[in-house]
N, C-alpha and C positions, 0 to 999 in steps of 0.2 A: 747483873749479880753481883754483888758485893765482891771485893777481894777476899773478904774473909769467907765468904760460902765456895771461891772460885779455889782459893789456898784449899778449901776440906775436902772439896771435889777432886784436887790435882794430888793431893795424896789418899787419896780411895782408890785413883785409877792408878796410881803406882804403884800403891799395894796390890795389887791386881797382874800388873805387871810381874811384879815380883813373884807371885803365886806358880801364873803360867809359865814362868821360866824354872822353876823349880819343877813342875811338874813335866816339863818335855827332860830335864835329868834323870828325873825319877822312873820316868818312860822308857828311857834310852836304857839306864841300868836294870830293867827289870827283863831285859834281851838276857840277860846272866852273859854277856860275852865281853870279858875284860876290856877289850881294843874299845867294843862302841861305848861302853860306861865310861871309859876315859877321855875318850873325843865330847859326851857329851859335859863333863866336867869342864873340860880343855874352854868348851865354847860359852859353857854359862859363866866362867871368870872372865873370859875374852868377853863378853857384853858387860857382865858387872863393871868392867875398867872402864869400858866406855862410857858406860852411864855414872860411873864416880866421878871418874878423873879426865872427863874427854873436855873437849876446849868448850863445851856448853854440860853444866854438870845439872844435876835433879835441884840443888842447895842455888844454881845461877836463877834458875826459873822459880823457886820460891824466895830467894829476894826480892826479884823482878816483881813478883805479884804483891808479895808483901808493900811494896813500895816503898 
């Protein structure tokens, strides 16, 4: 697989990951329970922070793929 194709697939899958995380947040908000909704928002924030600012970020992986 070429680096370009790999990067394209990687970006598609990370987009799917974000979509799923927001679906989980929306699901918890749909319960119309403030505390549950708050937990869902904090959970999403926690995961987003780890993905974006963790020891290994999505950008690190993209850079490695791009070479």
